[in-house]
N, C-alpha and C positions, 0 to 999 in steps of 0.2 A: 806104548811105543813112544820113544823120545829120540829126537835127532840130536846127536851130541856136536857133531862138526862135519864139514866137508874138507878134506885135506888133500894134499898132493895135486892141486888143480893145475892143469897144463892146458894152455890155449893151443888149439890146432890152426894151422895156416889155411885160410879159405880166401879165394880171390874176390868174393863179394863183401863189400865194405859194410853192408847192413846186416850180415850174419856173423855171429861169433860162435864157434864151436869150442867146447871144453870137455875134458875128461878129468876124473878124480876118483877119490874114495870117500864114501859117506860112511860115518860111524854112528850105528844105531844102538839104542839100548832096548832090548826086547826081553821081557820077563826076568829082569835083573841080570841079564848078561849082555855083554857087548859084543856085537858083530860088525864086520866091515864088508861092504860090497862096492864093486866098481860101478861108476855112474858116468854117463854121457849126457851132456846137455847142450842145447843151442839156444841162443838168445837172438831173435830176429826183430829188428826195429822196422815197423811198418811205415808207409809214407805218411800216415797220420801222426807218427810219433809214438804210437802204442808199442810197447814191447811184448812179444809173444815168446813164451818159453816152452821148448820141447824137451822132454827128459826121458831117459830109459835107464833101467838097471841091467847090468850085464849078467847078474846072477840072481836066481830066485830068492825071495824072501818069504818067510812063513808068517805073513802078515797081510791084511787086506791092502791091495795096491792103491785104491782110489784115495784114502786118506793119507797114505804115505806120500804119493805123488803130489798131492795138493800141499802138503807141508814142505816138501822139498822145493817145489816151485816158489813158495813164499820165501823160503830161505835164500834161494838163488837171487830172487829179486832184491831182497834186502842187502845181500852182499854186493850186487851190482850197483845199487844206489849209493852205498857206502864207498865204492871204489876198491872193494877187497879182491876183485877178480883180476887175474893177470892181464896186462895190457898187450 
């Protein structure tokens, strides 16, 4: 399993300034074929400054979810640190 990219990221309006909701499409490579799945994720900044990421896939994937979710959270955190997410 390899995560190629997250594209078509759209920020949803949320009245809470410390929560940011996004949706997009993740492109995965599983067994030498590319698949895309819709994804929703939220980045919440705690009072301590720690960022917590919640993530869900809208469609099932034929792959163990724990390592996939872990890798997606890492990618989302990197994108947020670089400023690649919509403002």
